[in-house]
C-alpha atoms as an extended CHARMM CRD file, in Angstrom:
* protein
*
       285  EXT
         1         1  MET       CA             28.5200000000       -6.6840000000       20.8420000000  PROA      1               0.0000000000
         2         2  GLU       CA             26.0750000000       -8.1300000000       23.0950000000  PROA      2               0.0000000000
         3         3  ALA       CA             24.6430000000       -4.6170000000       24.1430000000  PROA      3               0.0000000000
         4         4  ALA       CA             24.1910000000       -3.9630000000       20.1450000000  PROA      4               0.0000000000
         5         5  LEU       CA             22.3560000000       -7.3200000000       19.6580000000  PROA      5               0.0000000000
         6         6  ASN       CA             19.9510000000       -6.2940000000       22.6440000000  PROA      6               0.0000000000
         7         7  LEU       CA             19.2840000000       -2.8560000000       21.7640000000  PROA      7               0.0000000000
         8         8  ILE       CA             15.5430000000       -3.4010000000       21.5340000000  PROA      8               0.0000000000
         9         9  GLU       CA             15.2970000000       -5.5070000000       24.5810000000  PROA      9               0.0000000000
        10        10  SER       CA             17.5230000000       -3.3310000000       26.6330000000  PROA      10              0.0000000000
        11        11  SER       CA             15.5300000000       -0.0260000000       25.5740000000  PROA      11              0.0000000000
        12        12  LEU       CA             12.2240000000       -1.5920000000       26.5620000000  PROA      12              0.0000000000
        13        13  ARG       CA             13.5530000000       -2.6230000000       30.1580000000  PROA      13              0.0000000000
        14        14  GLN       CA             14.0330000000        1.1830000000       30.9100000000  PROA      14              0.0000000000
        15        15  PRO       CA             11.6450000000        3.1560000000       32.8520000000  PROA      15              0.0000000000
        16        16  SER       CA              8.9010000000        4.3650000000       30.5330000000  PROA      16              0.0000000000
        17        17  ALA       CA             10.1690000000        8.1350000000       30.5450000000  PROA      17              0.0000000000
        18        18  ALA       CA             13.6510000000        7.0440000000       29.7200000000  PROA      18              0.0000000000
        19        19  ILE       CA             12.9080000000        4.5180000000       26.8420000000  PROA      19              0.0000000000
        20        20  GLY       CA             12.9190000000        7.1000000000       24.1340000000  PROA      20              0.0000000000
        21        21  HSD       CA             16.0750000000        8.7930000000       25.2820000000  PROA      21              0.0000000000
        22        22  TYR       CA             18.1120000000        5.6460000000       25.9350000000  PROA      22              0.0000000000
        23        23  ALA       CA             17.2700000000        4.1290000000       22.4580000000  PROA      23              0.0000000000
        24        24  GLY       CA             18.1630000000        7.1600000000       20.6970000000  PROA      24              0.0000000000
        25        25  ALA       CA             21.5040000000        7.5320000000       22.5460000000  PROA      25              0.0000000000
        26        26  ARG       CA             22.5600000000        3.9420000000       22.1050000000  PROA      26              0.0000000000
        27        27  LEU       CA             21.4680000000        4.0330000000       18.4650000000  PROA      27              0.0000000000
        28        28  LYS       CA             23.6420000000        7.0780000000       17.8030000000  PROA      28              0.0000000000
        29        29  GLU       CA             26.7600000000        5.2830000000       19.3280000000  PROA      29              0.0000000000
        30        30  LEU       CA             25.9320000000        2.0340000000       17.1550000000  PROA      30              0.0000000000
        31        31  ARG       CA             25.3810000000        4.2860000000       13.7860000000  PROA      31              0.0000000000
        32        32  SER       CA             27.9220000000        7.1700000000       14.4850000000  PROA      32              0.0000000000
        33        33  ASP       CA             28.5390000000        7.7780000000       10.8610000000  PROA      33              0.0000000000
        34        34  LYS       CA             24.7480000000        8.1640000000       10.0740000000  PROA      34              0.0000000000
        35        35  ALA       CA             22.1880000000       10.8080000000       10.3400000000  PROA      35              0.0000000000
        36        36  ILE       CA             19.3410000000        9.9090000000       13.0770000000  PROA      36              0.0000000000
        37        37  LEU       CA             15.9810000000       11.5130000000       13.1740000000  PROA      37              0.0000000000
        38        38  GLU       CA             13.6050000000       10.7030000000       16.0360000000  PROA      38              0.0000000000
        39        39  CYS       CA             10.0960000000       11.2350000000       14.5140000000  PROA      39              0.0000000000
        40        40  THR       CA              6.5940000000       11.0560000000       16.3410000000  PROA      40              0.0000000000
        41        41  GLY       CA              4.1760000000        8.6000000000       15.4010000000  PROA      41              0.0000000000
        42        42  CYS       CA              1.4640000000       11.2160000000       14.6980000000  PROA      42              0.0000000000
        43        43  GLY       CA              0.5310000000       11.0720000000       11.1040000000  PROA      43              0.0000000000
        44        44  PHE       CA              3.4480000000        8.7520000000       10.3620000000  PROA      44              0.0000000000
        45        45  ASP       CA              1.7180000000        5.5740000000        8.7520000000  PROA      45              0.0000000000
        46        46  LEU       CA              5.0130000000        3.5970000000        7.6330000000  PROA      46              0.0000000000
        47        47  ASP       CA              3.0110000000        0.4190000000        7.5550000000  PROA      47              0.0000000000
        48        48  GLY       CA              0.4370000000        2.0270000000        5.1490000000  PROA      48              0.0000000000
        49        49  TYR       CA              2.9240000000        3.5630000000        3.1610000000  PROA      49              0.0000000000
        50        50  VAL       CA              4.9030000000        0.3170000000        2.8670000000  PROA      50              0.0000000000
        51        51  ASP       CA              1.7060000000       -1.7600000000        2.0400000000  PROA      51              0.0000000000
        52        52  ALA       CA              0.8570000000        0.6880000000       -0.6370000000  PROA      52              0.0000000000
        53        53  GLY       CA              4.3520000000       -0.3600000000       -2.4630000000  PROA      53              0.0000000000
        54        54  HSD       CA              5.9530000000        3.0990000000       -1.9280000000  PROA      54              0.0000000000
        55        55  ALA       CA              8.9100000000        1.5360000000       -0.0270000000  PROA      55              0.0000000000
        56        56  ARG       CA             10.3250000000       -1.8500000000        0.5610000000  PROA      56              0.0000000000
        57        57  LEU       CA             10.7160000000       -2.9580000000        4.2760000000  PROA      57              0.0000000000
        58        58  ILE       CA             13.3120000000       -5.7080000000        5.1500000000  PROA      58              0.0000000000
        59        59  SER       CA             13.4850000000       -7.1340000000        8.7030000000  PROA      59              0.0000000000
        60        60  LEU       CA             16.8850000000       -7.0110000000       10.3590000000  PROA      60              0.0000000000
        61        61  THR       CA             17.9540000000       -8.8360000000       13.4810000000  PROA      61              0.0000000000
        62        62  GLU       CA             21.3080000000       -6.9480000000       14.2860000000  PROA      62              0.0000000000
        63        63  PHE       CA             19.6140000000       -5.2320000000       17.2590000000  PROA      63              0.0000000000
        64        64  GLY       CA             17.4810000000       -8.0800000000       18.7080000000  PROA      64              0.0000000000
        65        65  HSD       CA             14.2390000000       -9.9880000000       18.0750000000  PROA      65              0.0000000000
        66        66  ASN       CA             11.7380000000       -8.2560000000       15.8490000000  PROA      66              0.0000000000
        67        67  GLN       CA              8.1390000000       -8.4240000000       17.3530000000  PROA      67              0.0000000000
        68        68  ILE       CA              5.8790000000       -8.7780000000       14.4860000000  PROA      68              0.0000000000
        69        69  VAL       CA              2.1060000000       -9.2330000000       15.4700000000  PROA      69              0.0000000000
        70        70  SER       CA             -0.3830000000      -10.9140000000       13.1490000000  PROA      70              0.0000000000
        71        71  ASN       CA             -3.6970000000       -9.4370000000       13.8810000000  PROA      71              0.0000000000
        72        72  TRP       CA             -7.3800000000       -9.7720000000       12.1570000000  PROA      72              0.0000000000
        73        73  ARG       CA             -8.2110000000       -6.6690000000       10.4920000000  PROA      73              0.0000000000
        74        74  GLY       CA            -10.7050000000       -4.5550000000       12.5230000000  PROA      74              0.0000000000
        75        75  CYS       CA             -9.8800000000       -5.9710000000       15.9990000000  PROA      75              0.0000000000
        76        76  PRO       CA             -7.2760000000       -4.2750000000       18.2280000000  PROA      76              0.0000000000
        77        77  THR       CA             -4.1140000000       -6.2190000000       19.3900000000  PROA      77              0.0000000000
        78        78  GLU       CA             -3.8400000000       -7.6820000000       22.7610000000  PROA      78              0.0000000000
        79        79  ASP       CA             -1.7780000000       -4.8020000000       24.0790000000  PROA      79              0.0000000000
        80        80  GLY       CA             -4.4520000000       -2.5530000000       22.6440000000  PROA      80              0.0000000000
        81        81  MET       CA             -1.8600000000       -0.3310000000       20.4360000000  PROA      81              0.0000000000
        82        82  ALA       CA             -3.0740000000       -1.1930000000       17.0630000000  PROA      82              0.0000000000
        83        83  MET       CA             -5.8870000000        0.8050000000       15.5970000000  PROA      83              0.0000000000
        84        84  ARG       CA             -5.3640000000        3.7620000000       17.6000000000  PROA      84              0.0000000000
        85        85  LEU       CA             -2.2570000000        5.2210000000       15.7780000000  PROA      85              0.0000000000
        86        86  PRO       CA             -3.1490000000        8.4270000000       14.1510000000  PROA      86              0.0000000000
        87        87  PHE       CA             -4.0060000000        7.9720000000       10.3080000000  PROA      87              0.0000000000
        88        88  SER       CA             -3.4170000000        4.2070000000       10.7960000000  PROA      88              0.0000000000
        89        89  SER       CA             -4.3610000000        2.3090000000        7.8480000000  PROA      89              0.0000000000
        90        90  ASP       CA             -5.4420000000       -0.6510000000       10.0280000000  PROA      90              0.0000000000
        91        91  ALA       CA             -8.8010000000        0.7730000000       11.4510000000  PROA      91              0.0000000000
        92        92  THR       CA            -10.5480000000        0.2800000000        8.0280000000  PROA      92              0.0000000000
        93        93  GLY       CA            -12.9640000000       -2.5930000000        8.8960000000  PROA      93              0.0000000000
        94        94  GLU       CA            -11.3530000000       -4.8260000000        6.3460000000  PROA      94              0.0000000000
        95        95  GLU       CA            -11.2650000000       -8.4030000000        7.0500000000  PROA      95              0.0000000000
        96        96  GLY       CA             -8.0820000000      -10.6540000000        6.6120000000  PROA      96              0.0000000000
        97        97  ILE       CA             -4.7840000000      -11.0150000000        8.5050000000  PROA      97              0.0000000000
        98        98  ALA       CA             -2.5660000000       -7.8900000000        8.9760000000  PROA      98              0.0000000000
        99        99  ARG       CA              1.1910000000       -8.2770000000       10.0940000000  PROA      99              0.0000000000
       100       100  LYS       CA              2.5600000000       -5.1660000000       11.7970000000  PROA      100             0.0000000000
       101       101  LEU       CA              5.9420000000       -4.5980000000       13.3490000000  PROA      101             0.0000000000
       102       102  LEU       CA              5.5520000000       -3.6450000000       17.0160000000  PROA      102             0.0000000000
       103       103  ASN       CA              9.1590000000       -3.5220000000       18.0660000000  PROA      103             0.0000000000
       104       104  GLY       CA             12.0630000000       -4.0950000000       15.8130000000  PROA      104             0.0000000000
       105       105  PHE       CA             14.7410000000       -2.7800000000       13.4060000000  PROA      105             0.0000000000
       106       106  VAL       CA             14.2070000000       -2.6640000000        9.6640000000  PROA      106             0.0000000000
       107       107  ARG       CA             15.8020000000       -1.5380000000        6.4150000000  PROA      107             0.0000000000
       108       108  LEU       CA             13.9490000000        0.7030000000        3.9980000000  PROA      108             0.0000000000
       109       109  GLU       CA             14.4600000000        0.7180000000        0.3120000000  PROA      109             0.0000000000
       110       110  TRP       CA             12.9460000000        4.0120000000       -1.1140000000  PROA      110             0.0000000000
       111       111  GLN       CA             13.5300000000        5.8690000000       -4.3680000000  PROA      111             0.0000000000
       112       112  GLY       CA             16.8610000000        4.5200000000       -4.6810000000  PROA      112             0.0000000000
       113       113  LYS       CA             17.9050000000        5.2700000000       -1.0520000000  PROA      113             0.0000000000
       114       114  THR       CA             18.4980000000        2.9810000000        1.7580000000  PROA      114             0.0000000000
       115       115  LEU       CA             17.4230000000        3.8230000000        5.3390000000  PROA      115             0.0000000000
       116       116  GLU       CA             16.9530000000        2.2230000000        8.4150000000  PROA      116             0.0000000000
       117       117  ALA       CA             14.3120000000        2.2860000000       11.1950000000  PROA      117             0.0000000000
       118       118  LEU       CA             13.9950000000        1.3170000000       14.9420000000  PROA      118             0.0000000000
       119       119  ARG       CA             10.5470000000        1.0800000000       16.0300000000  PROA      119             0.0000000000
       120       120  LEU       CA              9.4220000000        0.7080000000       19.6790000000  PROA      120             0.0000000000
       121       121  ARG       CA              5.8180000000        0.7370000000       21.4110000000  PROA      121             0.0000000000
       122       122  TRP       CA              5.0040000000        0.2610000000       25.0290000000  PROA      122             0.0000000000
       123       123  MET       CA              2.3510000000        1.1500000000       27.4330000000  PROA      123             0.0000000000
       124       124  ASP       CA              2.3040000000        3.8490000000       30.1510000000  PROA      124             0.0000000000
       125       125  MET       CA             -0.4550000000        4.7810000000       32.3420000000  PROA      125             0.0000000000
       126       126  MET       CA             -2.9120000000        2.7380000000       30.2030000000  PROA      126             0.0000000000
       127       127  SER       CA             -1.9670000000        4.8340000000       27.2250000000  PROA      127             0.0000000000
       128       128  PRO       CA              0.1110000000        3.5900000000       24.1820000000  PROA      128             0.0000000000
       129       129  GLN       CA              3.4240000000        5.2090000000       23.6890000000  PROA      129             0.0000000000
       130       130  HSD       CA              5.8240000000        4.9690000000       20.6150000000  PROA      130             0.0000000000
       131       131  ALA       CA              9.1540000000        5.7430000000       19.5140000000  PROA      131             0.0000000000
       132       132  CYS       CA             10.5200000000        5.6010000000       15.8970000000  PROA      132             0.0000000000
       133       133  PHE       CA             14.1040000000        6.5320000000       14.5560000000  PROA      133             0.0000000000
       134       134  LEU       CA             15.0490000000        6.9060000000       11.1000000000  PROA      134             0.0000000000
       135       135  VAL       CA             18.6970000000        6.3130000000       10.2540000000  PROA      135             0.0000000000
       136       136  ALA       CA             19.8930000000        7.7870000000        6.8910000000  PROA      136             0.0000000000
       137       137  GLU       CA             23.1430000000        8.7600000000        5.0940000000  PROA      137             0.0000000000
       138       138  SER       CA             22.1820000000       12.4110000000        5.6340000000  PROA      138             0.0000000000
       139       139  GLU       CA             19.6280000000       14.3530000000        7.7880000000  PROA      139             0.0000000000
       140       140  ALA       CA             18.1640000000       15.6030000000        4.4460000000  PROA      140             0.0000000000
       141       141  VAL       CA             17.2490000000       12.1020000000        3.2700000000  PROA      141             0.0000000000
       142       142  ALA       CA             15.7290000000       11.1940000000        6.5620000000  PROA      142             0.0000000000
       143       143  GLU       CA             13.4250000000       14.2250000000        6.6730000000  PROA      143             0.0000000000
       144       144  ALA       CA             12.5350000000       13.7380000000        2.8880000000  PROA      144             0.0000000000
       145       145  PHE       CA             11.5000000000       10.2030000000        3.6170000000  PROA      145             0.0000000000
       146       146  TYR       CA              9.5580000000       11.3040000000        6.8980000000  PROA      146             0.0000000000
       147       147  THR       CA              7.9530000000       14.2960000000        4.8120000000  PROA      147             0.0000000000
       148       148  ALA       CA              6.7820000000       11.6500000000        2.0210000000  PROA      148             0.0000000000
       149       149  VAL       CA              5.1440000000        9.3200000000        4.3430000000  PROA      149             0.0000000000
       150       150  CYS       CA              3.4570000000       11.8870000000        6.5050000000  PROA      150             0.0000000000
       151       151  GLU       CA              2.1450000000       13.6940000000        3.3940000000  PROA      151             0.0000000000
       152       152  TRP       CA              0.8070000000       10.3010000000        2.1400000000  PROA      152             0.0000000000
       153       153  SER       CA             -0.5890000000        9.2810000000        5.3370000000  PROA      153             0.0000000000
       154       154  ALA       CA             -2.6780000000       12.4550000000        5.7740000000  PROA      154             0.0000000000
       155       155  MET       CA             -4.7290000000       12.0580000000        2.6390000000  PROA      155             0.0000000000
       156       156  PRO       CA             -7.0670000000        9.1030000000        2.3290000000  PROA      156             0.0000000000
       157       157  HSD       CA             -6.3310000000        6.5110000000       -0.2780000000  PROA      157             0.0000000000
       158       158  GLY       CA             -9.6570000000        4.4100000000       -1.0390000000  PROA      158             0.0000000000
       159       159  GLU       CA            -11.0180000000        5.4860000000        2.3510000000  PROA      159             0.0000000000
       160       160  VAL       CA            -12.8110000000        8.0640000000        4.2840000000  PROA      160             0.0000000000
       161       161  LEU       CA            -11.0690000000        9.7800000000        7.2580000000  PROA      161             0.0000000000
       162       162  VAL       CA            -13.1170000000        9.2970000000       10.5020000000  PROA      162             0.0000000000
       163       163  PHE       CA            -12.5300000000       11.4050000000       13.5960000000  PROA      163             0.0000000000
       164       164  GLU       CA            -13.3020000000        9.4580000000       16.6880000000  PROA      164             0.0000000000
       165       165  GLN       CA            -12.0740000000        9.2430000000       20.3760000000  PROA      165             0.0000000000
       166       166  GLY       CA             -9.6100000000       12.0100000000       19.8590000000  PROA      166             0.0000000000
       167       167  THR       CA             -7.8610000000       10.6510000000       16.4790000000  PROA      167             0.0000000000
       168       168  TRP       CA             -8.2350000000       10.2430000000       12.8940000000  PROA      168             0.0000000000
       169       169  ARG       CA             -8.5920000000        6.7700000000       11.3520000000  PROA      169             0.0000000000
       170       170  LYS       CA             -9.1610000000        5.5710000000        7.7840000000  PROA      170             0.0000000000
       171       171  ASP       CA            -12.4150000000        3.5680000000        6.9160000000  PROA      171             0.0000000000
       172       172  ARG       CA            -12.4470000000        1.5880000000        3.7020000000  PROA      172             0.0000000000
       173       173  ASN       CA            -15.8550000000        0.0920000000        4.3040000000  PROA      173             0.0000000000
       174       174  LEU       CA            -17.5080000000        3.6370000000        4.5610000000  PROA      174             0.0000000000
       175       175  PHE       CA            -15.7220000000        4.6340000000        1.3910000000  PROA      175             0.0000000000
       176       176  ALA       CA            -17.1130000000        1.3500000000       -0.5300000000  PROA      176             0.0000000000
       177       177  ALA       CA            -20.5610000000        2.3000000000        0.9480000000  PROA      177             0.0000000000
       178       178  ILE       CA            -20.3590000000        5.9050000000       -0.4710000000  PROA      178             0.0000000000
       179       179  GLN       CA            -19.5320000000        4.5090000000       -3.9910000000  PROA      179             0.0000000000
       180       180  LEU       CA            -22.6780000000        2.2870000000       -3.8640000000  PROA      180             0.0000000000
       181       181  SER       CA            -24.8260000000        5.1470000000       -2.7720000000  PROA      181             0.0000000000
       182       182  SER       CA            -26.9590000000        7.0340000000       -5.3570000000  PROA      182             0.0000000000
       183       183  PHE       CA            -30.0980000000        9.4520000000       -5.3200000000  PROA      183             0.0000000000
       184       184  ALA       CA            -31.8720000000        6.9100000000       -7.5800000000  PROA      184             0.0000000000
       185       185  ASN       CA            -32.9280000000        4.6920000000       -4.7340000000  PROA      185             0.0000000000
       186       186  LEU       CA            -33.7370000000        7.3550000000       -2.0890000000  PROA      186             0.0000000000
       187       187  VAL       CA            -37.1410000000        8.5940000000       -1.7120000000  PROA      187             0.0000000000
       188       188  LEU       CA            -37.5000000000       12.0990000000       -0.5420000000  PROA      188             0.0000000000
       189       189  VAL       CA            -40.3770000000       14.6800000000       -0.5110000000  PROA      189             0.0000000000
       190       190  PRO       CA            -40.9410000000       16.1650000000       -3.9480000000  PROA      190             0.0000000000
       191       191  GLY       CA            -38.1240000000       18.6860000000       -4.9580000000  PROA      191             0.0000000000
       192       192  LEU       CA            -35.8330000000       18.0510000000       -1.8980000000  PROA      192             0.0000000000
       193       193  LYS       CA            -33.5380000000       15.6600000000       -3.7110000000  PROA      193             0.0000000000
       194       194  GLU       CA            -33.1660000000       18.0330000000       -6.6210000000  PROA      194             0.0000000000
       195       195  SER       CA            -32.5410000000       20.8660000000       -4.3350000000  PROA      195             0.0000000000
       196       196  LEU       CA            -29.7770000000       19.1700000000       -2.5180000000  PROA      196             0.0000000000
       197       197  GLN       CA            -27.9200000000       17.9800000000       -5.5430000000  PROA      197             0.0000000000
       198       198  GLU       CA            -28.0420000000       21.4890000000       -7.1640000000  PROA      198             0.0000000000
       199       199  GLY       CA            -27.1110000000       23.5010000000       -4.0730000000  PROA      199             0.0000000000
       200       200  VAL       CA            -24.0380000000       21.5210000000       -3.1260000000  PROA      200             0.0000000000
       201       201  THR       CA            -23.0060000000       21.0860000000       -7.0160000000  PROA      201             0.0000000000
       202       202  GLN       CA            -23.3490000000       24.8380000000       -7.5550000000  PROA      202             0.0000000000
       203       203  PHE       CA            -21.3600000000       25.6610000000       -4.4110000000  PROA      203             0.0000000000
       204       204  PHE       CA            -18.5250000000       23.6020000000       -5.3550000000  PROA      204             0.0000000000
       205       205  SER       CA            -18.2980000000       25.1350000000       -8.9620000000  PROA      205             0.0000000000
       206       206  SER       CA            -18.5120000000       28.6290000000       -7.5530000000  PROA      206             0.0000000000
       207       207  ARG       CA            -15.1960000000       29.0510000000       -5.5820000000  PROA      207             0.0000000000
       208       208  GLU       CA            -14.2080000000       31.7390000000       -8.0900000000  PROA      208             0.0000000000
       209       209  VAL       CA            -17.6000000000       33.7650000000       -7.5810000000  PROA      209             0.0000000000
       210       210  TYR       CA            -17.2690000000       33.8230000000       -3.9610000000  PROA      210             0.0000000000
       211       211  SER       CA            -13.5190000000       35.2200000000       -4.4320000000  PROA      211             0.0000000000
       212       212  ARG       CA            -14.6430000000       37.8790000000       -6.9590000000  PROA      212             0.0000000000
       213       213  TYR       CA            -16.8080000000       39.5390000000       -4.5380000000  PROA      213             0.0000000000
       214       214  GLY       CA            -14.9520000000       38.9160000000       -1.3100000000  PROA      214             0.0000000000
       215       215  VAL       CA            -17.5140000000       36.4730000000        0.1550000000  PROA      215             0.0000000000
       216       216  PRO       CA            -15.8580000000       33.4040000000        2.4810000000  PROA      216             0.0000000000
       217       217  TRP       CA            -16.4130000000       30.1470000000        0.2760000000  PROA      217             0.0000000000
       218       218  LYS       CA            -18.0620000000       28.0880000000        2.8990000000  PROA      218             0.0000000000
       219       219  ARG       CA            -21.6160000000       26.6870000000        3.3600000000  PROA      219             0.0000000000
       220       220  GLY       CA            -23.4170000000       24.2180000000        5.8260000000  PROA      220             0.0000000000
       221       221  ILE       CA            -26.3900000000       22.1150000000        5.3420000000  PROA      221             0.0000000000
       222       222  LEU       CA            -28.1410000000       20.5550000000        8.3140000000  PROA      222             0.0000000000
       223       223  LEU       CA            -30.2870000000       17.5200000000        7.7790000000  PROA      223             0.0000000000
       224       224  VAL       CA            -32.9260000000       16.8640000000       10.4210000000  PROA      224             0.0000000000
       225       225  GLY       CA            -35.5640000000       14.1060000000       10.6860000000  PROA      225             0.0000000000
       226       226  PRO       CA            -35.9710000000       10.7710000000       12.7970000000  PROA      226             0.0000000000
       227       227  PRO       CA            -33.8670000000        7.8850000000       12.0620000000  PROA      227             0.0000000000
       228       228  GLY       CA            -34.3890000000        6.1330000000        8.8480000000  PROA      228             0.0000000000
       229       229  ASN       CA            -35.8540000000        9.2260000000        6.6840000000  PROA      229             0.0000000000
       230       230  GLY       CA            -32.8300000000        9.1680000000        4.4650000000  PROA      230             0.0000000000
       231       231  LYS       CA            -30.0970000000       11.5570000000        5.8680000000  PROA      231             0.0000000000
       232       232  THR       CA            -27.0590000000        9.3690000000        5.9840000000  PROA      232             0.0000000000
       233       233  HSD       CA            -27.9040000000        7.8850000000        2.5990000000  PROA      233             0.0000000000
       234       234  ALA       CA            -28.2850000000       11.5390000000        1.4490000000  PROA      234             0.0000000000
       235       235  VAL       CA            -24.9810000000       12.4810000000        2.5920000000  PROA      235             0.0000000000
       236       236  LYS       CA            -23.2990000000        9.3910000000        1.0290000000  PROA      236             0.0000000000
       237       237  SER       CA            -25.0120000000       10.0370000000       -2.2790000000  PROA      237             0.0000000000
       238       238  LEU       CA            -23.8040000000       13.7520000000       -2.2940000000  PROA      238             0.0000000000
       239       239  CYS       CA            -20.2700000000       12.4480000000       -1.3000000000  PROA      239             0.0000000000
       240       240  TYR       CA            -20.1020000000       10.0830000000       -4.3460000000  PROA      240             0.0000000000
       241       241  GLN       CA            -21.8090000000       12.6710000000       -6.7100000000  PROA      241             0.0000000000
       242       242  ILE       CA            -19.1550000000       15.4580000000       -5.7610000000  PROA      242             0.0000000000
       243       243  GLY       CA            -16.2400000000       13.3670000000       -5.9990000000  PROA      243             0.0000000000
       244       244  VAL       CA            -14.2010000000       15.4190000000       -3.2860000000  PROA      244             0.0000000000
       245       245  PRO       CA            -12.3960000000       14.2360000000        0.0080000000  PROA      245             0.0000000000
       246       246  ALA       CA            -14.9620000000       13.4820000000        2.8040000000  PROA      246             0.0000000000
       247       247  LEU       CA            -14.2730000000       13.8020000000        6.4380000000  PROA      247             0.0000000000
       248       248  TYR       CA            -16.5570000000       12.1360000000        8.8750000000  PROA      248             0.0000000000
       249       249  VAL       CA            -16.9430000000       13.1460000000       12.5610000000  PROA      249             0.0000000000
       250       250  ARG       CA            -18.4250000000       10.4650000000       14.6060000000  PROA      250             0.0000000000
       251       251  SER       CA            -17.8030000000       11.8690000000       18.0730000000  PROA      251             0.0000000000
       252       252  LEU       CA            -15.7410000000       14.5800000000       19.7190000000  PROA      252             0.0000000000
       253       253  GLU       CA            -15.2630000000       12.7630000000       22.9150000000  PROA      253             0.0000000000
       254       254  PRO       CA            -11.6060000000       12.0840000000       23.9170000000  PROA      254             0.0000000000
       255       255  GLN       CA            -10.3020000000        8.6020000000       24.2680000000  PROA      255             0.0000000000
       256       256  GLY       CA             -9.6260000000        9.1110000000       28.0290000000  PROA      256             0.0000000000
       257       257  MET       CA             -8.4460000000       11.4880000000       30.5480000000  PROA      257             0.0000000000
       258       258  PHE       CA             -5.2380000000       11.7590000000       29.0630000000  PROA      258             0.0000000000
       259       259  HSD       CA             -6.3680000000       12.3440000000       25.5900000000  PROA      259             0.0000000000
       260       260  GLY       CA             -7.4180000000       16.1850000000       25.3060000000  PROA      260             0.0000000000
       261       261  SER       CA            -10.8630000000       17.6050000000       25.5120000000  PROA      261             0.0000000000
       262       262  GLU       CA            -13.9310000000       18.0720000000       23.2570000000  PROA      262             0.0000000000
       263       263  HSD       CA            -12.9220000000       21.6480000000       22.8460000000  PROA      263             0.0000000000
       264       264  ALA       CA             -9.3000000000       20.6200000000       21.5880000000  PROA      264             0.0000000000
       265       265  ASN       CA            -10.8870000000       17.9720000000       19.2170000000  PROA      265             0.0000000000
       266       266  ILE       CA            -12.9530000000       20.5890000000       17.6550000000  PROA      266             0.0000000000
       267       267  SER       CA             -9.8500000000       22.6760000000       16.8690000000  PROA      267             0.0000000000
       268       268  THR       CA             -8.2160000000       19.6960000000       15.5800000000  PROA      268             0.0000000000
       269       269  VAL       CA            -11.1650000000       18.7710000000       13.3070000000  PROA      269             0.0000000000
       270       270  PHE       CA            -11.3230000000       22.2320000000       11.7800000000  PROA      270             0.0000000000
       271       271  ASP       CA             -7.7150000000       22.5880000000       11.4120000000  PROA      271             0.0000000000
       272       272  PHE       CA             -7.6020000000       19.4190000000        9.3210000000  PROA      272             0.0000000000
       273       273  ALA       CA            -10.5760000000       20.4140000000        7.3950000000  PROA      273             0.0000000000
       274       274  ARG       CA             -8.8590000000       23.5570000000        6.2940000000  PROA      274             0.0000000000
       275       275  LYS       CA             -5.5850000000       21.7400000000        5.2590000000  PROA      275             0.0000000000
       276       276  THR       CA             -7.4000000000       19.1990000000        2.9610000000  PROA      276             0.0000000000
       277       277  ALA       CA             -9.7150000000       21.9840000000        1.4040000000  PROA      277             0.0000000000
       278       278  PRO       CA            -11.6510000000       21.5360000000       -0.8200000000  PROA      278             0.0000000000
       279       279  CYS       CA            -13.4870000000       18.7140000000        0.8540000000  PROA      279             0.0000000000
       280       280  ARG       CA            -16.8060000000       18.2100000000        2.6110000000  PROA      280             0.0000000000
       281       281  TRP       CA            -17.3530000000       16.7100000000        6.0640000000  PROA      281             0.0000000000
       282       282  SER       CA            -20.2990000000       15.1690000000        7.8960000000  PROA      282             0.0000000000
       283       283  TRP       CA            -21.0460000000       15.6520000000       11.6640000000  PROA      283             0.0000000000
       284       284  LYS       CA            -23.3310000000       12.9960000000       12.9870000000  PROA      284             0.0000000000
       285       285  ILE       CA            -25.4710000000       14.3010000000       16.0500000000  PROA      285             0.0000000000
């Protein structure tokens, strides 16, 4: 009984390389009648999914103290682990208090089903590490829930997906700025504004024509000029006018020596753009 009550603490006392294995093995002993799915944190924004009202989270104390951190939105927590989770809804630039579960055990109520989740986070070699285990009545239920959260997390919901330091984050401030952008208050050389609008609008409405003639449906526009001449405003206005998901590549530089390379990040960006097509994306140089 004592070991069960201290599952969270005893797991985090293990060597970094053994934390996930130890926690999974002990959880299987304590929930031997359930299916357990160990899932990666990549693309699994459980906090955002719950905050959006798609599931209900209830804190449990059966396996030890639940560490819930109060954080001002837009700032990283002291351990540096918030804001850098892939597709995390924290990194929006919003103001206000956000409360996130760092380490703990919770019950999840979802579509008439009840699941449990064990979440662990720790640092290793200055890099945040994560472990998450879903406990359900069957493997099918656990996988269905994991799939639902990942599919929801992969798409923006009133945000723009921004790629920076090797990962995607959601930015609601940028989305709000796009909603306020208009060509009406943008001064460009005669004919340029109309040419941009017409060219982009016709492209997105001509997919069937491209397909009919076997032409790849893709097009790029390069805006060049000194700072302040309207490039960013024009892009935001186009995003608002077209109404398709927008991806913004702010930087291809990795977060550190342990987080890939610029070459790998290019592949990551284009792979995700293909999955979310039709979309438009902006690359700021």
